[in-house]
N, C-alpha and C positions, 0 to 999 in steps of 0.2 A: 360032125367033124371028128376024125380019129385023132388019137393022142400025138402021133408023129407029125401030122399035118398042122395041128394047132401049135405045137412046140416050134416047128420050122417058121410058121407065120409070126408068132410072138418074137422069136429070136431076130428074124429079119426086121420087124418093125422097131425093135429096140436098137439094132445097129443103125438103121436108117434115121431114127429120130436123134440119135447121138450125133450123127453126121450133120443133120439139119441144124441142130442146136449149135454146134461149133461154127458152121458156115453162116447162119443167120446172125449169130453174135458178132461176127466180123463187120456186118453192115450196121448193126444197131448199137454196139457198145464200144467203149475204149478198151484199154488194157484191163480195167476193172470190169469184169464180166457182168456185173450187175449195174453198170452205170446208167443204162437206159431206164431202169426202174427208179433209180435215184433222181434222174432228170425229170422223169414223168411225175414223180411224187412232188417235186418243187413246183413244176408247172401247174399241177392240179391245185396246189395250195395258193399259188398266185392268182389262178382263175376262179378261186373259191369253189372248187370241185371237191366234195367230201370223199376222199379215199380212205377215211378213217384215220389211221395212225402210221402207216408205214409204206415203204416201197413194196413190201410183200403183198400188201393189200392191193396195190396196183397190179401186180402179177395175177392175183386172184381175180380182179376185175377183168383182165384180159382173158382169163380162163372162161369166164362167163360169156364173154363175146365170142369165143371159139365155139363153145357149145351152142350158142345162139345161131352162129353161122351154120353149123352142122345141121341143126334142126331145120333151119330155113332151106338149105340145099335138099334135104330129104323130102320136105313138104312140097317143094316145087317139082320135084321129080325130073329135073333137067340137069345135064352135066355142068359142072362149074366152069367158068371161063378162065380162072386162074389157078389157084391151088385146088388139088384134088380133094375129095373127102378124106382120103387117107392122110394127106398132108395136114388137113385140119386136125385130125385126131392126133397125129404126131406132134404138131404145135401145142395142142391142149396139154399133153403129157410133158412137154418141155416147159410150159408155163408152170405146171405143177412143181417140177424140179426147181425152177427159178425162184418161185415163191418160198419153197422149202429152204433154199439156200439164203435167201433174204432173211428168213426167220432164224436160221442158224447163225447168221452174222449179227443178229440182234437189231436189225433194222425195222 
């Protein structure tokens, strides 16, 4: 892949994942952008699911789920019925950003 093609693709993916992050957050969270991770952390504690020590750990757990989904889609060799593989990669990057935000907030 030549440099201009690579840069154009990465730039496009970055813009798309930012849009996806903002749009999905409207469904998952309140005004507190990280509220879904905070709720999930509480739920895992109630259900005695070890997410270690923080909402950021929940986000990292979801990153693992996205990577697993990506590997599963590749190994099946069939097109996904819902999110595309590209959407899965974008979500994985967004969970990375959200986990980092949880860490920065000290959660």
